[in-house]
KOLDRENLO-430706 format. One line per field, with one value per atom (N, C-alpha, C): residue number from 1; residue in three letters; atom name; x negated, y negated, z negated. Coordinates in nm, 4 decimals. Example, Ala and Ser with C-alpha at 12.3 -4.5 7.8 and 13.67 -1.06 7.14 Angstrom:
! residues 2
num: (1|1|1|2|2|2) $
residuo: (ALA|ALA|ALA|SER|SER|SER) $
atomo: (N|CA|C|N|CA|C) $
c1: (-1.3190|-1.2300|-1.3200|-1.2850|-1.3670|-1.2900) $
c2: (0.5690|0.4500|0.3300|0.2250|0.1060|-0.0030) $
c3: (-0.7800|-0.7800|-0.7800|-0.7080|-0.7140|-0.7870) $
! end
This chain:
! residues 87
num: (1|1|1|2|2|2|3|3|3|4|4|4|5|5|5|6|6|6|7|7|7|8|8|8|9|9|9|10|10|10|11|11|11|12|12|12|13|13|13|14|14|14|15|15|15|16|16|16|17|17|17|18|18|18|19|19|19|20|20|20|21|21|21|22|22|22|23|23|23|24|24|24|25|25|25|26|26|26|27|27|27|28|28|28|29|29|29|30|30|30|31|31|31|32|32|32|33|33|33|34|34|34|35|35|35|36|36|36|37|37|37|38|38|38|39|39|39|40|40|40|41|41|41|42|42|42|43|43|43|44|44|44|45|45|45|46|46|46|47|47|47|48|48|48|49|49|49|50|50|50|51|51|51|52|52|52|53|53|53|54|54|54|55|55|55|56|56|56|57|57|57|58|58|58|59|59|59|60|60|60|61|61|61|62|62|62|63|63|63|64|64|64|65|65|65|66|66|66|67|67|67|68|68|68|69|69|69|70|70|70|71|71|71|72|72|72|73|73|73|74|74|74|75|75|75|76|76|76|77|77|77|78|78|78|79|79|79|80|80|80|81|81|81|82|82|82|83|83|83|84|84|84|85|85|85|86|86|86|87|87|87) $
residuo: (MET|MET|MET|LEU|LEU|LEU|GLU|GLU|GLU|ASP|ASP|ASP|ILE|ILE|ILE|THR|THR|THR|ILE|ILE|ILE|LYS|LYS|LYS|GLU|GLU|GLU|PHE|PHE|PHE|ASN|ASN|ASN|SER|SER|SER|LEU|LEU|LEU|ASP|ASP|ASP|GLU|GLU|GLU|ALA|ALA|ALA|GLU|GLU|GLU|GLN|GLN|GLN|PHE|PHE|PHE|GLU|GLU|GLU|ALA|ALA|ALA|LEU|LEU|LEU|TRP|TRP|TRP|GLU|GLU|GLU|TYR|TYR|TYR|GLY|GLY|GLY|GLN|GLN|GLN|ILE|ILE|ILE|VAL|VAL|VAL|GLY|GLY|GLY|HIS|HIS|HIS|VAL|VAL|VAL|PHE|PHE|PHE|GLN|GLN|GLN|ASN|ASN|ASN|GLY|GLY|GLY|PHE|PHE|PHE|LYS|LYS|LYS|PHE|PHE|PHE|MET|MET|MET|LEU|LEU|LEU|TYR|TYR|TYR|GLN|GLN|GLN|ILE|ILE|ILE|SER|SER|SER|ASN|ASN|ASN|PHE|PHE|PHE|TYR|TYR|TYR|VAL|VAL|VAL|GLU|GLU|GLU|ILE|ILE|ILE|LYS|LYS|LYS|TYR|TYR|TYR|ASP|ASP|ASP|ASP|ASP|ASP|GLU|GLU|GLU|THR|THR|THR|ASN|ASN|ASN|ALA|ALA|ALA|ILE|ILE|ILE|LYS|LYS|LYS|GLY|GLY|GLY|LEU|LEU|LEU|ARG|ARG|ARG|ALA|ALA|ALA|PHE|PHE|PHE|GLU|GLU|GLU|ASP|ASP|ASP|THR|THR|THR|GLU|GLU|GLU|SER|SER|SER|LEU|LEU|LEU|ASP|ASP|ASP|PRO|PRO|PRO|TYR|TYR|TYR|LEU|LEU|LEU|LYS|LYS|LYS|ARG|ARG|ARG|ILE|ILE|ILE|SER|SER|SER|LEU|LEU|LEU|LYS|LYS|LYS|GLY|GLY|GLY|ILE|ILE|ILE|ASN|ASN|ASN|ILE|ILE|ILE|VAL|VAL|VAL) $
atomo: (N|CA|C|N|CA|C|N|CA|C|N|CA|C|N|CA|C|N|CA|C|N|CA|C|N|CA|C|N|CA|C|N|CA|C|N|CA|C|N|CA|C|N|CA|C|N|CA|C|N|CA|C|N|CA|C|N|CA|C|N|CA|C|N|CA|C|N|CA|C|N|CA|C|N|CA|C|N|CA|C|N|CA|C|N|CA|C|N|CA|C|N|CA|C|N|CA|C|N|CA|C|N|CA|C|N|CA|C|N|CA|C|N|CA|C|N|CA|C|N|CA|C|N|CA|C|N|CA|C|N|CA|C|N|CA|C|N|CA|C|N|CA|C|N|CA|C|N|CA|C|N|CA|C|N|CA|C|N|CA|C|N|CA|C|N|CA|C|N|CA|C|N|CA|C|N|CA|C|N|CA|C|N|CA|C|N|CA|C|N|CA|C|N|CA|C|N|CA|C|N|CA|C|N|CA|C|N|CA|C|N|CA|C|N|CA|C|N|CA|C|N|CA|C|N|CA|C|N|CA|C|N|CA|C|N|CA|C|N|CA|C|N|CA|C|N|CA|C|N|CA|C|N|CA|C|N|CA|C|N|CA|C|N|CA|C|N|CA|C|N|CA|C|N|CA|C|N|CA|C|N|CA|C|N|CA|C|N|CA|C|N|CA|C|N|CA|C|N|CA|C|N|CA|C) $
c1: (0.1769|0.0722|0.1139|-0.0070|0.0160|0.0194|0.0032|-0.0264|0.1026|0.2200|0.3607|0.4484|0.3667|0.4298|0.5998|0.7184|0.8183|0.8017|0.8367|0.8430|0.8852|1.0426|1.0713|0.9820|0.9292|0.7953|0.7000|0.6286|0.5314|0.5550|0.6903|0.7076|0.7604|0.7596|0.7905|0.6354|0.5147|0.3996|0.3275|0.2925|0.2715|0.1194|0.1149|-0.0114|-0.1300|-0.1924|-0.3321|-0.3275|-0.1632|-0.1740|-0.1187|-0.0537|-0.0447|-0.1432|-0.2816|-0.3754|-0.4499|-0.4907|-0.5181|-0.4759|-0.3238|-0.2609|-0.2484|-0.3373|-0.3513|-0.4833|-0.5952|-0.7061|-0.7490|-0.6692|-0.6641|-0.6151|-0.5155|-0.4497|-0.3576|-0.3992|-0.3558|-0.4623|-0.3867|-0.4434|-0.4514|-0.5396|-0.5289|-0.4731|-0.3786|-0.2810|-0.3422|-0.3410|-0.3699|-0.4032|-0.4583|-0.4507|-0.4234|-0.3637|-0.2822|-0.3278|-0.3632|-0.3984|-0.2738|-0.2038|-0.0920|-0.1041|-0.0751|-0.0221|-0.2028|-0.3121|-0.3915|-0.4774|-0.3717|-0.3826|-0.4252|-0.4956|-0.5315|-0.4250|-0.3560|-0.3044|-0.3108|-0.3484|-0.3982|-0.2336|-0.2473|-0.1479|-0.2303|-0.1525|-0.1928|-0.0509|-0.0324|0.0362|0.0307|0.1233|0.1060|0.2580|0.2129|0.3010|0.4309|0.5208|0.6314|0.6765|0.6019|0.6482|0.5244|0.4620|0.3961|0.3904|0.2864|0.2456|0.1440|0.1601|0.1372|0.0419|-0.1277|-0.1228|-0.1867|-0.1624|-0.1746|-0.2882|-0.4124|-0.5376|-0.5846|-0.6268|-0.6940|-0.7872|-0.8899|-1.0193|-1.0894|-1.0174|-1.0762|-1.1292|-1.0102|-1.0488|-1.0981|-1.1108|-1.1193|-1.0417|-0.9530|-0.8173|-0.7123|-0.6620|-0.5539|-0.4039|-0.3316|-0.2206|-0.1221|-0.0845|-0.0126|0.0436|0.1037|0.1630|0.2945|0.3215|0.4597|0.4637|0.6201|0.5939|0.7190|0.7462|0.8753|0.8767|0.9138|1.0083|1.0621|1.0975|1.1715|1.0308|1.1148|1.0137|0.9829|1.0850|1.0794|0.9875|0.9420|0.7951|0.6720|0.6924|0.5585|0.5661|0.6781|0.6254|0.4672|0.4516|0.3265|0.2495|0.2206|0.1198|0.1395|0.2334|0.2568|0.1994|0.2314|0.2168|0.0931|0.0008|-0.1486|-0.2294|-0.1849|-0.1554|-0.1755|-0.3175|-0.2842|-0.3141|-0.1868|-0.1704|-0.2259|-0.3196|-0.3724|-0.5131|-0.5127|-0.6008|-0.5540|-0.4177|-0.3562|-0.2912|-0.2735|-0.2370|-0.0941|0.0097|0.1211|0.1802|0.2251|0.2157|0.3978) $
c2: (1.5383|1.4577|1.3678|1.3200|1.2488|1.1485|1.0643|0.9281|0.8930|0.9728|0.9674|1.0332|1.0236|1.1086|0.9888|1.0242|0.9327|0.9287|0.8434|0.8074|0.9362|1.0143|1.1076|1.2201|1.2677|1.3416|1.3275|1.1685|1.1624|1.1744|1.1679|1.2018|1.3129|1.3778|1.5699|1.6176|1.5964|1.5840|1.6190|1.7242|1.6884|1.5724|1.5305|1.4186|1.3989|1.5067|1.5331|1.4914|1.5549|1.5678|1.4288|1.3443|1.2396|1.1245|1.1531|1.0512|1.1092|1.2466|1.2286|1.2093|1.2140|1.0880|0.9491|0.9293|0.7942|0.7564|0.8214|0.8164|0.8269|0.9566|0.9505|0.8791|0.8299|0.7282|0.6006|0.5533|0.4373|0.3378|0.2139|0.0850|-0.0530|-0.0620|-0.1381|-0.2856|-0.3112|-0.4090|-0.5393|-0.5100|-0.6300|-0.5547|-0.6890|-0.6344|-0.7326|-0.6432|-0.8134|-0.7978|-0.8645|-0.8499|-0.8783|-0.7758|-0.8143|-0.7236|-0.7994|-0.7426|-0.6594|-0.6762|-0.5819|-0.5227|-0.4662|-0.4090|-0.4438|-0.3663|-0.3827|-0.3716|-0.3549|-0.3023|-0.3117|-0.2162|-0.1918|-0.1486|-0.2276|-0.2477|-0.1260|-0.0053|0.0272|0.0409|0.0297|0.0732|0.2348|0.3186|0.4215|0.4401|0.4254|0.4853|0.3731|0.3364|0.2568|0.2280|0.2810|0.2258|0.2272|0.1349|0.1463|0.2669|0.2296|0.2458|0.1826|0.1980|0.0573|0.1626|0.1203|0.2120|0.1099|0.1752|0.0733|0.1402|0.0781|0.1022|-0.0133|0.1169|0.0839|0.0166|-0.1069|-0.1460|-0.0875|-0.1087|-0.1368|0.0683|0.1301|0.2584|0.3621|0.2723|0.3802|0.4652|0.4333|0.5552|0.4897|0.5673|0.5611|0.6278|0.4965|0.5120|0.5617|0.5399|0.5509|0.5218|0.5485|0.4974|0.5493|0.4866|0.4775|0.4098|0.4901|0.4293|0.3393|0.2855|0.1736|0.1512|0.1327|0.0775|-0.1325|-0.1577|-0.2453|-0.3586|-0.4518|-0.6134|-0.6255|-0.6561|-0.7546|-0.7068|-0.6111|-0.5265|-0.5872|-0.6324|-0.7110|-0.8485|-0.8963|-1.0133|-1.0191|-1.0048|-1.0345|-1.0313|-0.9311|-0.9919|-1.0690|-1.1274|-1.2120|-1.3513|-1.3733|-1.4895|-1.5156|-1.4347|-1.4396|-1.5253|-1.5103|-1.5014|-1.7373|-1.7371|-1.8705|-1.9140|-1.9552|-2.0501|-2.1415|-2.2036|-2.3417|-2.3414|-2.4247|-2.3913|-2.3354|-2.2476|-2.2166|-2.3120|-2.3035|-2.3958|-2.3246|-2.4109|-2.3056|-2.4027|-2.3419|-2.3944|-2.3977) $
c3: (1.4081|1.3423|1.2258|1.1004|0.9820|1.0539|1.1445|1.1720|1.1979|1.2622|1.2837|1.1409|1.0641|0.8892|0.8448|0.8323|0.8241|0.6719|0.6210|0.4361|0.3853|0.4157|0.3607|0.3911|0.4550|0.4863|0.3689|0.3588|0.2512|0.1699|0.1006|-0.0053|-0.0870|0.0202|0.0011|0.0202|0.0020|0.0113|-0.1264|-0.2009|-0.3247|-0.3025|-0.4830|-0.5015|-0.4144|-0.4469|-0.3205|-0.2010|-0.1359|0.0141|0.0272|-0.0183|-0.0091|0.0241|-0.1018|-0.1048|0.0016|0.0740|0.1975|0.3170|0.3040|0.4716|0.4314|0.2787|0.3087|0.2750|0.3089|0.3038|0.4539|0.5074|0.6813|0.7446|0.6948|0.8098|0.7973|0.6455|0.6007|0.6368|0.6739|0.6902|0.5845|0.5212|0.3971|0.4836|0.3595|0.4384|0.3246|0.1910|0.1079|-0.0573|-0.1360|-0.2579|-0.3341|-0.4632|-0.5893|-0.7075|-0.7968|-0.9812|-1.0223|-1.0984|-1.1823|-1.3140|-1.4355|-1.5542|-1.5725|-1.5516|-1.5478|-1.4610|-1.3486|-1.2712|-1.1193|-1.0941|-0.9233|-0.8488|-0.7583|-0.6371|-0.5608|-0.4747|-0.3279|-0.2202|-0.1000|0.0070|0.1208|0.1480|0.2493|0.3269|0.4693|0.5903|0.5985|0.6604|0.6927|0.8287|0.9413|1.0606|1.0283|0.9731|0.8940|0.8193|0.6945|0.5992|0.5064|0.3796|0.3240|0.1708|0.1272|0.0199|-0.1033|-0.2078|-0.2754|-0.4057|-0.4138|-0.5196|-0.6421|-0.7617|-0.8786|-0.9628|-0.9754|-1.0237|-1.1558|-1.2172|-1.3472|-1.3241|-1.3299|-1.2684|-1.4306|-1.5708|-1.6995|-1.7145|-1.6634|-1.6563|-1.5508|-1.4576|-1.3273|-1.2705|-1.2750|-1.2514|-1.1898|-1.0892|-1.0528|-1.1022|-1.1404|-1.2331|-1.1689|-1.0577|-0.9829|-0.8466|-0.7101|-0.6092|-0.5406|-0.4860|-0.4559|-0.3082|-0.1928|-0.1069|-0.1040|0.0288|0.0262|0.1761|0.2271|0.3451|0.3516|0.2478|0.2093|0.2080|0.2692|0.2925|0.1716|0.0698|-0.0507|-0.1472|-0.0920|-0.2293|-0.1709|-0.0359|0.0432|-0.0579|-0.1019|-0.1423|-0.1786|-0.3040|-0.3447|-0.2837|-0.1763|-0.1463|-0.0139|0.0292|0.1264|0.0595|-0.0338|-0.1298|-0.1461|-0.1413|-0.0586|0.0220|0.1370|0.2803|0.3014|0.3500|0.3563|0.4587|0.4908|0.6569|0.7091|0.6228|0.5756|0.7642|0.8114|0.9253|1.0732|1.0490|1.1236|1.2126|1.3738|1.4532|1.5048|1.4904|1.5360|1.6294|1.7141|1.8800|1.9083) $
! end
């Protein structure tokens, strides 16, 4: 089933199939704005998919899948821990 897809299998799909898998099984994790673009982050199975979106032209400009945690940094910087009690 596609919800258990690996990043290698995801990358082997054509673009239309990748978007279909993303819309069906991806969970939105966050978004950031950088250099005039909106980046949307999704998680599928045990990897992430980032979509580069141009608000001005209302068009998707790219998609990339990754597993490394360093690529999560722009999204993690937006998470506020204020008000969270750590025991």
